[in-house]
C-alpha positions as CSV (number, residue, x, y, z in Angstrom):
1,X,0.0,0.0,0.0
2,X,1.3,3.5,-0.9
3,X,2.4,5.8,1.9
4,X,-0.2,8.4,2.9
5,X,0.7,11.9,3.0
6,X,-0.9,14.7,5.2
7,X,-2.7,17.5,3.4
8,X,-4.6,20.5,4.6
9,X,-7.7,21.5,2.8
10,X,-9.9,24.4,3.4
11,X,-13.7,24.1,2.7
12,X,-16.0,26.9,3.7
13,X,-13.4,28.7,5.7
14,X,-12.5,25.5,7.8
15,X,-9.3,23.7,7.6
16,X,-9.3,19.9,7.6
17,X,-6.2,17.7,7.8
18,X,-6.4,14.6,5.7
19,X,-4.1,11.7,4.9
20,X,-4.3,10.8,1.4
21,X,-2.4,8.8,-1.3
22,X,0.0,11.1,-3.1
23,X,-1.8,9.9,-6.4
24,X,-5.1,11.3,-5.2
25,X,-3.8,14.8,-4.1
26,X,-4.4,16.5,-7.4
27,X,-8.0,15.2,-7.5
28,X,-8.8,16.0,-3.9
29,X,-7.5,19.7,-4.4
30,X,-9.5,20.0,-7.6
31,X,-12.5,18.8,-5.9
32,X,-12.0,21.2,-2.9
33,X,-11.7,24.1,-5.4
34,X,-15.0,23.1,-7.2
35,X,-16.8,22.9,-3.8
36,X,-15.5,26.3,-2.6
37,X,-16.4,27.8,-5.8
38,X,-19.9,26.5,-5.7
39,X,-20.2,27.7,-2.1
40,X,-19.1,31.2,-3.3
41,X,-21.6,31.1,-6.1
42,X,-24.5,30.2,-3.6
43,X,-23.4,32.9,-1.3
44,X,-23.7,35.5,-4.0
45,X,-27.1,34.1,-5.1
46,X,-28.7,33.6,-1.8
47,X,-27.7,36.2,0.6
48,X,-28.3,36.0,4.3
49,X,-28.1,32.2,4.6
50,X,-25.8,30.4,7.1
51,X,-22.5,29.0,5.7
52,X,-23.7,25.5,6.6
53,X,-26.7,26.1,4.2
54,X,-24.2,26.9,1.4
55,X,-22.2,23.8,2.1
56,X,-25.3,21.7,2.0
57,X,-26.4,23.2,-1.3
58,X,-23.0,22.6,-2.8
59,X,-23.1,18.9,-1.6
60,X,-26.6,18.6,-3.1
61,X,-25.4,20.0,-6.4
62,X,-22.5,17.4,-6.4
63,X,-24.9,14.6,-5.6
64,X,-27.3,15.7,-8.4
65,X,-24.5,16.0,-10.9
66,X,-23.3,12.6,-10.0
67,X,-26.7,11.0,-10.5
68,X,-27.3,12.6,-13.8
69,X,-23.8,11.6,-15.2
70,X,-22.8,15.2,-15.8
71,X,-20.3,15.5,-13.0
72,X,-17.2,13.6,-12.2
73,X,-17.4,10.4,-10.1
74,X,-17.0,11.8,-6.6
75,X,-18.8,9.2,-4.4
76,X,-15.8,8.4,-2.3
77,X,-14.7,11.9,-1.9
78,X,-18.3,12.9,-0.9
79,X,-18.3,10.1,1.7
80,X,-15.0,11.4,3.1
81,X,-16.3,15.0,3.1
82,X,-19.5,13.8,4.9
83,X,-17.4,12.0,7.5
84,X,-15.2,15.2,8.0
85,X,-18.2,17.5,8.4
86,X,-19.9,15.0,10.7
87,X,-16.9,14.7,13.0
88,X,-16.4,18.5,13.0
89,X,-20.0,19.0,14.2
90,X,-19.6,16.5,17.0
């Protein structure tokens, strides 16, 4: 098994430290960028919402894109993100 490397990612102004395979780093960072861009898009479209609302909207968008086949295959990354958010809320 490949050695895991620690990376810090920022989603919705929160930093998360992950350990990932070096071969996954580029994909993870690209996904984080897409998520943050979607959150910014929703913040500009729906003023006055809570940041958690924007995160939920971005995740719903990802899930919808995945099911329609228009988006990248991100099931594993969404599970990881869900676990991170769940543990952060505990």
